[in-house]
PLY file of the C-alpha trace (Angstrom):
ply
format ascii 1.0
element vertex 235
property float x
property float y
property float z
element edge 234
property int vertex1
property int vertex2
end_header
15.42 -12.81 -15.16
15.52 -9.66 -12.79
16.30 -7.60 -15.65
13.68 -9.16 -18.00
10.88 -8.42 -14.92
12.41 -4.30 -14.67
11.79 -4.39 -17.85
8.26 -5.53 -17.77
7.04 -3.30 -14.70
8.91 -0.36 -16.46
7.03 -0.84 -19.80
3.84 -1.44 -18.07
4.01 1.52 -15.69
4.78 3.73 -18.85
2.03 1.98 -20.86
-0.80 3.76 -18.98
-0.15 6.84 -20.21
-1.81 5.54 -23.06
-4.90 4.19 -21.38
-5.64 7.62 -19.19
-6.36 9.11 -22.75
-8.29 6.24 -23.87
-10.85 6.82 -21.02
-11.47 10.09 -19.57
-13.48 10.20 -17.12
-15.65 13.60 -15.56
-16.85 11.86 -12.12
-14.00 11.69 -9.53
-13.78 10.60 -5.57
-11.34 12.81 -3.47
-10.51 10.73 -0.57
-9.02 11.67 3.06
-7.44 9.13 5.59
-6.11 9.90 8.36
-5.04 6.99 10.64
-2.61 6.59 13.79
-0.40 3.52 14.50
1.20 2.54 17.37
4.16 1.34 15.56
5.27 1.50 11.68
6.04 -1.70 10.22
7.12 -1.61 6.22
7.37 -5.53 4.97
8.12 -6.76 8.48
10.45 -3.81 9.43
9.67 -1.69 11.85
10.69 1.72 11.19
8.93 3.60 14.25
7.54 3.50 17.19
4.54 5.56 16.73
3.41 7.55 13.76
0.92 9.52 12.28
0.31 8.94 8.50
-1.71 11.00 6.40
-3.21 10.69 3.01
-5.06 11.89 0.11
-5.98 10.01 -2.70
-7.81 11.39 -6.28
-9.31 8.77 -8.45
-11.17 8.79 -11.71
-12.16 5.59 -13.47
-9.29 2.99 -13.42
-6.66 5.95 -12.39
-5.68 7.23 -8.78
-3.43 9.46 -7.65
-2.15 10.06 -4.03
0.44 11.37 -1.66
0.99 9.83 1.55
3.10 10.65 4.65
4.20 9.17 7.81
5.02 11.33 10.45
6.68 9.84 13.59
5.92 10.96 17.12
9.37 10.92 18.13
11.11 13.37 15.83
14.49 12.01 15.91
13.00 9.46 13.36
13.07 10.69 10.14
9.46 12.02 7.97
8.80 10.10 4.93
6.79 11.34 2.21
5.11 9.02 -0.52
4.10 10.05 -4.04
1.83 6.94 -5.99
-0.24 6.39 -8.71
-1.82 3.42 -10.26
-4.12 2.52 -13.06
-6.58 -0.18 -12.91
-7.53 -3.08 -16.37
-11.00 -4.36 -15.64
-10.57 -7.95 -16.61
-13.27 -11.56 -16.45
-15.57 -12.27 -13.24
-14.41 -8.91 -11.26
-9.91 -9.48 -11.75
-7.92 -6.53 -12.13
-4.60 -5.85 -13.55
-3.23 -2.90 -11.50
0.08 -0.91 -13.39
1.29 1.86 -11.04
4.21 3.05 -8.94
5.20 5.30 -6.03
8.07 7.73 -5.27
9.47 7.89 -1.73
10.74 10.46 -0.19
12.77 11.09 2.72
13.77 14.87 3.44
14.83 14.36 6.69
17.54 11.92 5.42
21.19 12.60 6.09
22.97 11.77 2.48
26.17 12.92 3.65
27.09 9.35 3.89
25.82 8.27 0.40
22.20 7.45 1.35
19.40 8.05 -1.40
16.50 10.72 -0.22
14.26 8.93 -3.02
13.56 5.85 -4.39
11.25 4.57 -7.22
9.33 1.86 -7.33
7.15 0.83 -10.63
4.51 -2.28 -9.06
2.33 -4.82 -11.14
-0.43 -6.31 -9.40
-3.19 -9.29 -10.33
-6.35 -8.70 -7.87
-9.68 -10.64 -7.66
-12.30 -12.85 -5.69
-11.60 -16.49 -4.55
-14.86 -17.29 -3.58
-15.42 -15.28 -0.84
-11.92 -14.31 -0.03
-10.30 -11.55 -2.15
-6.45 -11.90 -3.30
-3.98 -9.89 -4.34
-0.49 -10.86 -6.16
1.75 -7.91 -6.45
5.53 -7.98 -7.73
7.55 -4.46 -6.99
10.54 -3.26 -8.67
12.71 -0.41 -6.89
14.67 0.53 -9.34
16.70 2.63 -6.83
17.83 0.53 -4.79
17.75 -2.41 -7.45
15.33 -4.98 -5.26
12.51 -7.04 -5.91
9.63 -7.98 -3.81
7.28 -10.01 -4.27
4.02 -9.98 -2.15
0.81 -12.07 -1.93
-1.98 -11.41 0.15
-5.67 -12.96 1.28
-8.89 -10.72 2.36
-12.17 -11.39 3.92
-15.05 -8.80 5.20
-17.29 -9.41 7.62
-20.97 -7.58 7.64
-20.90 -6.09 11.52
-24.32 -7.29 12.91
-26.08 -7.79 10.19
-25.07 -4.64 8.17
-23.26 -4.24 5.34
-21.88 -0.80 6.16
-19.93 -1.82 9.05
-17.61 -4.55 8.55
-14.72 -6.89 10.05
-11.92 -7.22 8.10
-9.23 -10.01 8.32
-5.93 -9.96 6.57
-2.69 -12.32 5.76
0.23 -11.11 3.72
3.32 -13.17 3.08
6.08 -10.93 1.09
9.78 -12.09 -0.43
12.28 -9.32 -0.56
15.55 -9.89 -2.93
18.05 -7.37 -3.36
20.47 -7.59 -6.28
23.08 -6.81 -3.98
22.65 -8.82 -0.26
20.93 -11.18 1.28
16.60 -12.07 0.67
14.57 -12.32 3.47
10.51 -13.11 4.24
8.06 -11.03 6.25
4.45 -12.22 7.29
1.41 -10.30 8.53
-1.94 -11.00 9.70
-4.88 -8.27 10.54
-7.91 -7.55 11.70
-9.81 -3.67 11.39
-13.48 -3.09 12.49
-14.68 0.07 10.24
-18.22 2.33 11.41
-19.26 4.17 8.60
-21.63 6.49 10.43
-22.32 8.39 7.38
-21.92 7.45 3.42
-18.87 9.55 2.38
-17.11 9.00 6.04
-15.80 6.15 8.14
-14.51 5.56 11.60
-11.65 2.42 12.02
-9.85 0.55 14.29
-7.69 -2.49 14.17
-4.53 -4.88 15.56
-1.80 -5.92 13.17
0.78 -9.10 13.87
3.90 -8.83 11.75
7.12 -10.31 11.72
10.11 -11.88 9.66
13.18 -14.31 9.34
15.16 -10.99 10.56
17.13 -11.76 13.80
15.95 -8.52 14.94
12.97 -7.90 13.09
10.07 -10.27 14.25
6.81 -10.45 15.92
5.67 -6.75 15.84
2.48 -6.34 17.36
0.77 -3.12 16.86
-3.16 -1.10 16.80
-4.02 1.68 14.56
-7.47 4.03 14.78
-8.48 6.41 12.10
-10.57 8.18 10.33
-11.59 8.27 6.54
-13.70 10.89 4.75
-14.39 11.19 0.76
-16.37 13.40 -1.29
-17.12 12.21 -4.66
-18.39 14.54 -8.34
-21.03 11.53 -10.39
0 1
1 2
2 3
3 4
4 5
5 6
6 7
7 8
8 9
9 10
10 11
11 12
12 13
13 14
14 15
15 16
16 17
17 18
18 19
19 20
20 21
21 22
22 23
23 24
24 25
25 26
26 27
27 28
28 29
29 30
30 31
31 32
32 33
33 34
34 35
35 36
36 37
37 38
38 39
39 40
40 41
41 42
42 43
43 44
44 45
45 46
46 47
47 48
48 49
49 50
50 51
51 52
52 53
53 54
54 55
55 56
56 57
57 58
58 59
59 60
60 61
61 62
62 63
63 64
64 65
65 66
66 67
67 68
68 69
69 70
70 71
71 72
72 73
73 74
74 75
75 76
76 77
77 78
78 79
79 80
80 81
81 82
82 83
83 84
84 85
85 86
86 87
87 88
88 89
89 90
90 91
91 92
92 93
93 94
94 95
95 96
96 97
97 98
98 99
99 100
100 101
101 102
102 103
103 104
104 105
105 106
106 107
107 108
108 109
109 110
110 111
111 112
112 113
113 114
114 115
115 116
116 117
117 118
118 119
119 120
120 121
121 122
122 123
123 124
124 125
125 126
126 127
127 128
128 129
129 130
130 131
131 132
132 133
133 134
134 135
135 136
136 137
137 138
138 139
139 140
140 141
141 142
142 143
143 144
144 145
145 146
146 147
147 148
148 149
149 150
150 151
151 152
152 153
153 154
154 155
155 156
156 157
157 158
158 159
159 160
160 161
161 162
162 163
163 164
164 165
165 166
166 167
167 168
168 169
169 170
170 171
171 172
172 173
173 174
174 175
175 176
176 177
177 178
178 179
179 180
180 181
181 182
182 183
183 184
184 185
185 186
186 187
187 188
188 189
189 190
190 191
191 192
192 193
193 194
194 195
195 196
196 197
197 198
198 199
199 200
200 201
201 202
202 203
203 204
204 205
205 206
206 207
207 208
208 209
209 210
210 211
211 212
212 213
213 214
214 215
215 216
216 217
217 218
218 219
219 220
220 221
221 222
222 223
223 224
224 225
225 226
226 227
227 228
228 229
229 230
230 231
231 232
232 233
233 234
């Protein structure tokens, strides 16, 4: 079953190249985002205490490409740099199918014991509205580590003081990590984030996240985040 799932995801990601050629777009949006987090928690596991996590994304039509980094304040913790890309296929009733992938790179990692300096993880997502709530179901397949992750999330956005530009966003996530070798585990999180938009192409936000898992050493992480995002678009 896992082998079939891997083949489906990889075929889908490779198949997006044909879609790129079919739908050329002259317009694009470039977004720079610079958040600070009091803890870096990935799928229920804390990887660093404090970190700055800048990203740069270029989007054109359904295509999105970008780079993301996590730079821990404590320099004894390894830095992470991710390259990502995806393509959205529009479905009926505001639903969409997304094919994409991420390359995780750890340039400071000591690989003398055989650890992988980088890993590749294709993904397949289905997302859309369920009444006032947005929903997403994603399958990730790390082809380097042979790990499958199934994750579902729900989100709700509430206008702040009657203004659509400023919002309070709530979200919950549940996931299951299943390695080919080793024990499975589950993780979950809940978040609240307030976003203010002083300009059309700029936003300032802050929030709080609760994250946990059924791993004994990785339970009950509560952390805050604050950041600024700026976008440039060409019609």
